[in-house]
DRENTINU-77939 format. One record per residue (C-alpha): y, x, z. Coordinates in pm, 1 decimal. Layout:
BEGIN
y = Y | x = X | z = Z
...
//
This chain:
BEGIN
y = 22.9 | x = 11.3 | z = 5.2
y = 267.1 | x = 293.5 | z = 108.9
y = 132.6 | x = 475.8 | z = -232.4
y = 181.2 | x = 202.2 | z = -455.4
y = 534.5 | x = 130.5 | z = -231.5
y = 660.1 | x = 498.8 | z = -306.6
y = 553.2 | x = 498.4 | z = -660.0
y = 754.0 | x = 154.4 | z = -718.3
y = 1068.9 | x = 347.3 | z = -474.4
y = 1050.8 | x = 602.9 | z = -740.6
y = 1066.8 | x = 392.4 | z = -1066.1
y = 1348.8 | x = 211.5 | z = -869.8
y = 1518.3 | x = 542.7 | z = -864.6
y = 1464.3 | x = 639.2 | z = -1228.5
y = 1611.1 | x = 315.4 | z = -1334.3
y = 1907.1 | x = 317.6 | z = -1109.0
y = 2007.4 | x = 687.2 | z = -1274.4
y = 1955.9 | x = 559.8 | z = -1645.4
y = 2215.1 | x = 309.8 | z = -1624.0
y = 2506.8 | x = 557.3 | z = -1410.2
y = 2825.1 | x = 360.6 | z = -1479.7
y = 2660.4 | x = -7.0 | z = -1429.5
y = 2569.2 | x = 73.8 | z = -1117.9
y = 2875.9 | x = 264.4 | z = -998.8
y = 3052.3 | x = -57.7 | z = -1097.2
y = 2829.1 | x = -247.0 | z = -894.5
y = 2866.4 | x = -0.2 | z = -587.4
y = 3218.9 | x = -18.7 | z = -591.4
y = 3205.1 | x = -414.7 | z = -602.5
y = 3014.8 | x = -412.7 | z = -305.9
y = 3185.5 | x = -125.0 | z = -138.3
y = 3505.7 | x = -319.3 | z = -148.6
y = 3331.0 | x = -567.9 | z = 75.2
y = 3125.4 | x = -391.0 | z = 272.9
y = 3387.2 | x = -192.0 | z = 410.2
y = 3574.6 | x = -513.7 | z = 465.1
y = 3339.5 | x = -627.0 | z = 702.8
y = 3308.5 | x = -306.8 | z = 835.2
y = 3698.6 | x = -245.4 | z = 924.6
y = 3764.3 | x = -595.0 | z = 985.1
y = 3449.6 | x = -576.0 | z = 1260.8
y = 3522.4 | x = -250.9 | z = 1389.5
y = 3926.7 | x = -306.1 | z = 1425.0
y = 3886.8 | x = -670.9 | z = 1512.0
y = 3659.7 | x = -577.9 | z = 1818.8
y = 3875.1 | x = -240.0 | z = 1935.9
y = 4193.0 | x = -453.0 | z = 1911.6
y = 4043.8 | x = -745.7 | z = 2115.7
y = 3899.6 | x = -492.0 | z = 2373.5
y = 4286.0 | x = -337.1 | z = 2395.5
y = 4446.6 | x = -678.5 | z = 2416.0
y = 4201.6 | x = -785.0 | z = 2734.3
y = 4188.6 | x = -443.0 | z = 2867.4
y = 4605.4 | x = -475.2 | z = 2866.7
y = 4572.7 | x = -863.5 | z = 2987.5
y = 4366.5 | x = -758.4 | z = 3293.2
y = 4596.7 | x = -446.0 | z = 3392.8
y = 4904.9 | x = -688.8 | z = 3365.2
y = 4763.0 | x = -990.4 | z = 3536.8
y = 4422.5 | x = -974.5 | z = 3672.3
y = 4025.2 | x = -1048.8 | z = 3524.0
y = 3926.3 | x = -1419.0 | z = 3448.5
y = 3983.7 | x = -1586.2 | z = 3706.1
y = 4308.1 | x = -1458.1 | z = 3891.9
y = 4509.2 | x = -1672.8 | z = 4108.6
y = 4890.9 | x = -1575.9 | z = 4255.8
y = 4957.4 | x = -1780.4 | z = 4599.6
y = 5299.3 | x = -1744.0 | z = 4579.6
y = 5460.4 | x = -1724.4 | z = 4968.5
y = 5757.9 | x = -1858.1 | z = 5126.0
y = 5993.4 | x = -1625.2 | z = 5273.6
y = 5937.5 | x = -1566.8 | z = 5621.8
y = 6124.7 | x = -1341.8 | z = 5887.6
y = 5833.0 | x = -1081.2 | z = 5886.5
y = 5726.1 | x = -1083.3 | z = 5530.3
y = 5457.2 | x = -804.1 | z = 5593.6
y = 5301.7 | x = -960.5 | z = 5884.4
y = 5271.3 | x = -1320.7 | z = 5692.8
y = 5124.7 | x = -1124.4 | z = 5355.4
y = 4897.9 | x = -917.2 | z = 5577.1
y = 4797.5 | x = -1231.1 | z = 5737.8
y = 4755.0 | x = -1465.1 | z = 5422.3
y = 4540.1 | x = -1163.8 | z = 5257.2
y = 4318.6 | x = -1174.8 | z = 5530.2
y = 4251.0 | x = -1588.0 | z = 5521.4
y = 4209.5 | x = -1542.1 | z = 5155.1
y = 3978.0 | x = -1274.0 | z = 5173.4
y = 3727.0 | x = -1459.8 | z = 5394.2
y = 3732.3 | x = -1806.0 | z = 5215.0
y = 3597.7 | x = -1601.3 | z = 4904.7
y = 3389.6 | x = -1327.3 | z = 5049.5
y = 3047.6 | x = -1505.5 | z = 4959.0
y = 3161.4 | x = -1569.5 | z = 4581.6
y = 3262.6 | x = -1174.3 | z = 4515.0
y = 3639.8 | x = -1262.3 | z = 4588.9
y = 3842.8 | x = -994.6 | z = 4596.8
y = 4259.9 | x = -985.4 | z = 4718.3
y = 4560.3 | x = -757.0 | z = 4713.5
y = 4914.9 | x = -866.3 | z = 4832.5
y = 5240.2 | x = -786.2 | z = 4708.1
y = 5601.8 | x = -813.5 | z = 4756.4
y = 5780.3 | x = -776.3 | z = 4400.0
y = 6125.4 | x = -718.9 | z = 4340.8
y = 6250.8 | x = -661.9 | z = 3967.4
y = 6583.5 | x = -595.2 | z = 3804.2
y = 6608.0 | x = -325.1 | z = 4109.1
y = 6875.0 | x = -34.4 | z = 4064.1
y = 6687.1 | x = 321.8 | z = 4150.9
y = 6844.8 | x = 652.0 | z = 4120.0
y = 6592.5 | x = 969.7 | z = 4096.2
y = 6761.3 | x = 1297.0 | z = 4070.7
y = 7097.3 | x = 1224.5 | z = 3920.8
y = 6900.3 | x = 966.3 | z = 3677.6
y = 6976.5 | x = 564.0 | z = 3731.9
y = 6758.1 | x = 304.9 | z = 3622.6
y = 6886.1 | x = -18.7 | z = 3662.7
y = 6595.3 | x = -241.7 | z = 3524.7
y = 6320.8 | x = -104.8 | z = 3805.0
y = 6028.6 | x = -300.2 | z = 3896.8
y = 5962.2 | x = -197.9 | z = 4270.6
y = 5575.0 | x = -379.4 | z = 4419.0
y = 5498.4 | x = -286.0 | z = 4764.6
y = 5108.5 | x = -373.7 | z = 4741.8
y = 4787.0 | x = -235.7 | z = 4887.4
y = 4495.3 | x = 14.0 | z = 4716.0
y = 4301.2 | x = -309.0 | z = 4688.0
y = 4538.0 | x = -420.6 | z = 4362.8
y = 4334.7 | x = -153.6 | z = 4168.8
y = 3979.2 | x = -337.4 | z = 4227.1
y = 4203.9 | x = -651.1 | z = 4050.5
y = 4355.8 | x = -456.7 | z = 3780.6
y = 4179.0 | x = -139.7 | z = 3696.0
y = 4468.5 | x = 125.2 | z = 3669.2
y = 4340.3 | x = 411.8 | z = 3478.9
y = 4482.1 | x = 697.2 | z = 3620.5
y = 4677.7 | x = 930.4 | z = 3406.8
y = 4775.6 | x = 1215.5 | z = 3656.4
y = 4758.3 | x = 1254.6 | z = 4068.0
y = 4599.6 | x = 975.3 | z = 4272.6
y = 4617.2 | x = 599.7 | z = 4348.6
y = 4738.0 | x = 447.2 | z = 4693.7
y = 4536.8 | x = 506.1 | z = 5024.8
y = 4667.2 | x = 263.6 | z = 5245.7
y = 4695.4 | x = 554.9 | z = 5522.1
y = 5042.8 | x = 489.2 | z = 5729.5
y = 5262.0 | x = 779.0 | z = 5595.7
y = 5595.4 | x = 949.9 | z = 5730.5
y = 5746.7 | x = 866.2 | z = 5381.2
y = 5587.6 | x = 575.7 | z = 5192.8
y = 5359.6 | x = 665.3 | z = 4916.7
y = 5421.1 | x = 563.1 | z = 4566.1
y = 5291.0 | x = 560.2 | z = 4262.7
y = 5476.4 | x = 510.1 | z = 3927.1
y = 5380.5 | x = 376.9 | z = 3581.7
y = 5398.4 | x = 558.5 | z = 3257.8
y = 5744.5 | x = 395.9 | z = 3176.3
y = 5886.4 | x = 507.5 | z = 3507.9
y = 5740.2 | x = 825.0 | z = 3461.7
y = 5898.0 | x = 897.5 | z = 3160.6
y = 6236.6 | x = 776.7 | z = 3210.9
y = 6312.4 | x = 937.9 | z = 3577.5
y = 6314.6 | x = 1289.3 | z = 3628.8
y = 6013.5 | x = 1253.9 | z = 3904.8
y = 5951.5 | x = 1629.9 | z = 4070.6
y = 5640.8 | x = 1744.6 | z = 4184.5
y = 5745.0 | x = 1713.3 | z = 4552.1
y = 5931.9 | x = 1406.9 | z = 4733.2
y = 6178.8 | x = 1167.7 | z = 4551.2
y = 6525.6 | x = 1020.2 | z = 4730.2
y = 6577.8 | x = 682.9 | z = 4596.0
y = 6870.6 | x = 463.0 | z = 4617.9
y = 6802.3 | x = 92.6 | z = 4628.3
y = 7124.6 | x = -62.4 | z = 4516.4
y = 7495.8 | x = 77.5 | z = 4574.7
y = 7536.0 | x = 77.1 | z = 4929.8
y = 7217.5 | x = 129.1 | z = 5090.2
y = 7100.2 | x = 484.3 | z = 5239.0
y = 6830.8 | x = 667.1 | z = 5021.0
y = 6472.7 | x = 577.0 | z = 5100.1
y = 6231.4 | x = 871.7 | z = 5044.3
y = 5910.6 | x = 867.3 | z = 4919.8
y = 5619.5 | x = 1102.4 | z = 4772.1
y = 5451.2 | x = 1000.1 | z = 4433.9
y = 5151.7 | x = 1036.4 | z = 4465.4
y = 5038.3 | x = 977.8 | z = 4071.7
y = 5099.9 | x = 790.9 | z = 3742.8
y = 4882.6 | x = 524.7 | z = 3610.5
y = 4894.9 | x = 316.4 | z = 3279.3
y = 4936.8 | x = -45.5 | z = 3362.8
y = 4991.7 | x = -186.6 | z = 3030.7
y = 5355.4 | x = -279.3 | z = 3071.2
y = 5658.7 | x = -195.8 | z = 2899.0
y = 5902.9 | x = -191.6 | z = 3191.8
y = 5949.3 | x = 97.5 | z = 3451.3
y = 5709.7 | x = 4.5 | z = 3735.7
y = 5653.2 | x = 158.9 | z = 4055.4
y = 5402.0 | x = 107.0 | z = 4305.0
y = 5458.9 | x = 187.1 | z = 4673.1
y = 5200.7 | x = 141.8 | z = 4961.6
y = 5253.9 | x = -131.8 | z = 5196.6
y = 5120.6 | x = 97.4 | z = 5447.9
y = 5422.9 | x = 260.1 | z = 5655.0
y = 5655.9 | x = 55.9 | z = 5394.5
y = 5815.3 | x = -131.6 | z = 5700.9
y = 6194.6 | x = -2.7 | z = 5563.8
y = 6152.6 | x = -59.3 | z = 5179.3
y = 6026.5 | x = -420.5 | z = 5330.0
y = 6405.7 | x = -427.8 | z = 5456.1
y = 6561.0 | x = -302.2 | z = 5218.6
y = 6392.3 | x = -549.4 | z = 4916.4
y = 6387.1 | x = -863.7 | z = 5171.8
y = 6661.3 | x = -1084.6 | z = 4975.3
y = 6518.3 | x = -1026.4 | z = 4631.3
y = 6094.3 | x = -924.9 | z = 4677.6
y = 5874.8 | x = -1260.5 | z = 4615.0
y = 5534.1 | x = -1243.6 | z = 4818.6
y = 5175.5 | x = -1309.7 | z = 4694.8
y = 4840.5 | x = -1273.6 | z = 4698.7
y = 4634.8 | x = -1241.8 | z = 4398.9
y = 4292.8 | x = -1355.8 | z = 4457.5
y = 3981.5 | x = -1326.4 | z = 4205.6
y = 3635.7 | x = -1415.4 | z = 4194.6
y = 3404.8 | x = -1346.0 | z = 3895.5
y = 3194.3 | x = -1668.3 | z = 3992.8
y = 3467.9 | x = -1930.5 | z = 4042.0
y = 3617.2 | x = -2115.9 | z = 3817.7
y = 4002.5 | x = -2190.8 | z = 3818.1
y = 3940.1 | x = -2537.4 | z = 3990.2
y = 3696.1 | x = -2413.6 | z = 4243.8
y = 3868.4 | x = -2103.7 | z = 4322.7
y = 4180.5 | x = -2311.6 | z = 4352.6
y = 4037.7 | x = -2543.9 | z = 4574.0
y = 3907.4 | x = -2292.5 | z = 4842.1
y = 4278.9 | x = -2172.1 | z = 4843.8
y = 4385.3 | x = -2574.8 | z = 4902.1
y = 4116.6 | x = -2568.1 | z = 5132.8
y = 4223.4 | x = -2257.4 | z = 5375.8
y = 4628.9 | x = -2417.0 | z = 5362.1
y = 4497.5 | x = -2751.9 | z = 5532.9
y = 4293.2 | x = -2582.2 | z = 5764.1
y = 4483.8 | x = -2293.7 | z = 5879.2
y = 4798.0 | x = -2565.2 | z = 5906.8
y = 5015.3 | x = -2332.1 | z = 5722.0
y = 5075.1 | x = -2499.1 | z = 5360.9
y = 5439.7 | x = -2504.4 | z = 5431.5
y = 5388.4 | x = -2123.3 | z = 5373.5
y = 5300.6 | x = -2107.2 | z = 5034.7
y = 5501.4 | x = -2179.5 | z = 4771.4
y = 5269.6 | x = -2241.9 | z = 4483.9
y = 4899.0 | x = -2155.5 | z = 4332.7
y = 4886.9 | x = -2092.1 | z = 3970.6
y = 4631.9 | x = -1915.4 | z = 3731.8
y = 4809.3 | x = -1577.5 | z = 3587.0
y = 4516.0 | x = -1423.6 | z = 3392.0
y = 4567.2 | x = -1485.1 | z = 3011.6
y = 4255.3 | x = -1420.1 | z = 2886.7
y = 4106.5 | x = -1771.6 | z = 2745.8
y = 4454.6 | x = -1788.2 | z = 2585.3
y = 4407.3 | x = -1398.3 | z = 2403.5
y = 4037.1 | x = -1479.8 | z = 2328.1
y = 4099.2 | x = -1837.8 | z = 2149.1
y = 4335.3 | x = -1662.9 | z = 1933.5
y = 4197.2 | x = -1327.7 | z = 1872.7
y = 3832.4 | x = -1544.4 | z = 1745.9
y = 4045.7 | x = -1781.8 | z = 1528.1
y = 4216.2 | x = -1451.2 | z = 1364.3
y = 3904.0 | x = -1240.5 | z = 1304.4
y = 3708.4 | x = -1558.7 | z = 1166.3
y = 4003.2 | x = -1585.1 | z = 921.0
y = 3923.6 | x = -1194.2 | z = 809.8
y = 3583.3 | x = -1227.9 | z = 826.7
y = 3586.8 | x = -1518.7 | z = 550.3
y = 3782.9 | x = -1289.8 | z = 330.5
y = 3570.9 | x = -1017.3 | z = 334.3
y = 3273.8 | x = -1295.2 | z = 307.0
y = 3451.0 | x = -1390.5 | z = -15.0
y = 3442.6 | x = -1002.0 | z = -119.5
y = 3085.8 | x = -980.3 | z = -72.6
y = 3042.1 | x = -1280.3 | z = -264.5
y = 3220.5 | x = -1139.9 | z = -573.2
y = 2992.1 | x = -841.3 | z = -530.6
y = 2652.0 | x = -1064.1 | z = -532.7
y = 2791.5 | x = -1250.1 | z = -866.1
y = 2858.2 | x = -896.3 | z = -1011.8
y = 2464.6 | x = -782.6 | z = -960.6
y = 2381.1 | x = -1098.4 | z = -1062.0
y = 2579.5 | x = -1115.3 | z = -1370.8
y = 2442.6 | x = -739.2 | z = -1419.8
y = 2081.5 | x = -793.6 | z = -1356.2
y = 2058.1 | x = -1093.5 | z = -1599.3
y = 2291.4 | x = -901.1 | z = -1878.6
y = 2050.1 | x = -614.6 | z = -1859.3
y = 1712.9 | x = -804.4 | z = -1814.7
y = 1689.9 | x = -908.4 | z = -2235.2
y = 1709.4 | x = -462.4 | z = -2293.1
y = 1453.2 | x = -355.6 | z = -2070.4
y = 1231.8 | x = -647.4 | z = -2132.7
y = 1026.1 | x = -393.7 | z = -2359.8
y = 1076.3 | x = -159.7 | z = -2070.7
y = 890.7 | x = -430.4 | z = -1838.2
y = 697.0 | x = -534.6 | z = -2066.6
y = 485.5 | x = -181.3 | z = -2111.2
y = 517.2 | x = -163.2 | z = -1748.5
y = 290.3 | x = -464.8 | z = -1728.9
y = 61.8 | x = -316.2 | z = -2012.4
y = -21.5 | x = -35.9 | z = -1837.1
y = -135.5 | x = -250.8 | z = -1542.2
y = 196.4 | x = -355.0 | z = -1338.2
y = 145.5 | x = -663.8 | z = -1178.5
y = 421.0 | x = -947.9 | z = -1157.1
y = 535.0 | x = -867.0 | z = -799.3
y = 548.4 | x = -496.8 | z = -859.5
y = 775.2 | x = -559.3 | z = -1157.7
y = 1021.1 | x = -748.0 | z = -905.6
y = 985.7 | x = -502.8 | z = -653.4
y = 1099.5 | x = -235.1 | z = -882.9
y = 1412.3 | x = -475.7 | z = -981.4
y = 1471.1 | x = -541.9 | z = -584.3
y = 1430.2 | x = -186.4 | z = -497.4
y = 1716.7 | x = -71.1 | z = -746.4
y = 1965.1 | x = -300.5 | z = -619.1
y = 1882.6 | x = -183.9 | z = -271.8
y = 1930.8 | x = 172.8 | z = -358.9
y = 2294.4 | x = 51.5 | z = -486.3
y = 2366.5 | x = -133.9 | z = -196.7
y = 2258.8 | x = 136.9 | z = 39.3
y = 2458.9 | x = 443.3 | z = -89.4
y = 2748.5 | x = 146.1 | z = -127.2
y = 2708.3 | x = 55.5 | z = 258.5
y = 2717.8 | x = 458.1 | z = 349.5
y = 2999.9 | x = 526.3 | z = 140.7
y = 3163.8 | x = 264.7 | z = 342.8
y = 3030.7 | x = 404.4 | z = 690.9
y = 3195.1 | x = 744.8 | z = 607.7
y = 3531.3 | x = 587.6 | z = 503.7
y = 3524.8 | x = 345.2 | z = 771.2
y = 3431.5 | x = 638.6 | z = 1039.0
y = 3744.2 | x = 842.8 | z = 920.5
y = 4018.4 | x = 549.4 | z = 887.2
y = 3912.9 | x = 346.0 | z = 1165.3
y = 3956.1 | x = 535.0 | z = 1439.2
y = 4280.7 | x = 751.3 | z = 1302.1
y = 4455.6 | x = 404.5 | z = 1239.0
y = 4364.4 | x = 306.1 | z = 1581.5
y = 4483.5 | x = 622.0 | z = 1732.1
y = 4773.0 | x = 583.5 | z = 1534.7
y = 4839.1 | x = 245.9 | z = 1662.0
y = 4674.9 | x = 239.7 | z = 2037.0
y = 4880.7 | x = 309.1 | z = 2338.0
y = 5014.9 | x = 626.8 | z = 2427.4
y = 4780.9 | x = 649.8 | z = 2740.6
y = 4427.2 | x = 494.8 | z = 2647.2
y = 4137.7 | x = 445.5 | z = 2778.3
y = 3970.8 | x = 696.7 | z = 2577.7
y = 3941.7 | x = 841.2 | z = 2209.1
y = 3834.5 | x = 585.2 | z = 1974.2
y = 3467.6 | x = 582.7 | z = 1892.1
y = 3297.7 | x = 520.1 | z = 1567.3
y = 3230.8 | x = 154.2 | z = 1510.6
y = 2826.1 | x = 232.7 | z = 1540.0
y = 2796.7 | x = -216.3 | z = 1559.7
y = 3026.4 | x = -245.1 | z = 1205.3
y = 2843.9 | x = -7.1 | z = 1007.9
y = 2499.8 | x = -144.1 | z = 1114.3
y = 2622.8 | x = -486.9 | z = 1043.2
y = 2781.8 | x = -375.8 | z = 683.5
y = 2462.2 | x = -164.8 | z = 641.5
y = 2272.7 | x = -500.8 | z = 625.6
y = 2529.2 | x = -720.3 | z = 502.2
y = 2528.5 | x = -491.6 | z = 181.6
y = 2153.7 | x = -495.3 | z = 149.7
y = 2168.1 | x = -838.3 | z = 178.3
y = 2426.3 | x = -959.0 | z = -73.5
y = 2224.7 | x = -695.6 | z = -331.2
y = 1910.6 | x = -865.9 | z = -214.4
y = 2072.6 | x = -1236.8 | z = -297.6
y = 2232.6 | x = -1084.7 | z = -620.8
y = 1928.5 | x = -910.5 | z = -740.5
y = 1667.3 | x = -1193.6 | z = -674.1
y = 1690.5 | x = -1444.4 | z = -975.9
y = 1669.0 | x = -1143.7 | z = -1234.5
y = 1378.2 | x = -994.3 | z = -1013.7
y = 1239.9 | x = -1324.0 | z = -1054.4
y = 1252.6 | x = -1361.7 | z = -1428.1
y = 1164.2 | x = -976.2 | z = -1504.3
y = 833.2 | x = -1032.3 | z = -1368.5
y = 803.5 | x = -1374.3 | z = -1589.8
y = 837.7 | x = -1134.3 | z = -1882.5
y = 530.4 | x = -1176.2 | z = -2092.1
y = 316.8 | x = -892.3 | z = -2177.7
y = 296.8 | x = -991.9 | z = -2560.9
y = 663.6 | x = -907.1 | z = -2628.0
y = 581.8 | x = -606.5 | z = -2642.7
y = 435.0 | x = -666.8 | z = -2989.5
y = 707.6 | x = -863.4 | z = -3144.0
y = 836.7 | x = -692.2 | z = -3486.9
//
């Protein structure tokens, strides 16, 4: 059986070599469609991953709720108490919580350079469990009380302000005394605004400075609870604790579902365009196969007269198309392996999670699609070739 298949493959290869121009045009028509599939699937997957990643970094994984707290005399203590309440309420569902005091539009001065749109976020180390910021340098917050508050800058703040290797003196507003802090590291948080994350531990003075403009919130995430179930648990805590008046609102902040629907729709449109390209390639193979069948009738009849069966003749025709399809797919793989990572590297964020990788899944899909399209186009000519009568070689 293997010997017969090997013989058919050798004959098919000879047939491909005898018609280089026609097979080159066929391969090119397939290459366009296969390359489109590879670039759309590989590029679309990379873009989807990048959008999902930045969404998780900015607003958390699905499902993440923001429990906004009303102003209290001691915001730090109130924030810590609510974080504990919500942590215990969701512990059985792998719940994760993080407290945060946020003040946007803060004027900050570092080394004589002033930034007027800095976002200051007093938070605890658990925030990185909800939003897994990749470290660019240094370390994340530890939660250990220190003399000077510890801060971590995002990449935008790091580039905009002249941070030194040691402590930095920041002036919040125009009438405040400088507040010293120690910069521990830099993270990529997917945001466009300069932001610093300050450790809540030892940040009493920061809290006092930001008291009039900061918004206190506790972020809650559970990988096993949906939005309604998680919201119900939060409202139960509010009722049982008798502290509902301390909550200003409960809302979902992650946007993964919205992004997923938009990306899926866009990818379906582009895949439909790629499918049309492949359809054109299949029709091209069908036309070429039918056009060459008449001129090859003598060759096929001669093979039949020397003992080739009808299935063997059909197999030779199909193998010829598969050789062309594999060649087109290989060329498309090489192009995709060069073009796609370079394009993603040029369009991606300055601090990506990792270098662009080869779209292996898209390449395998492209190979299968190429062979399938070639098979669809070669099937009808192969069946007709198998029916060529032996007697046709005797005609004058």
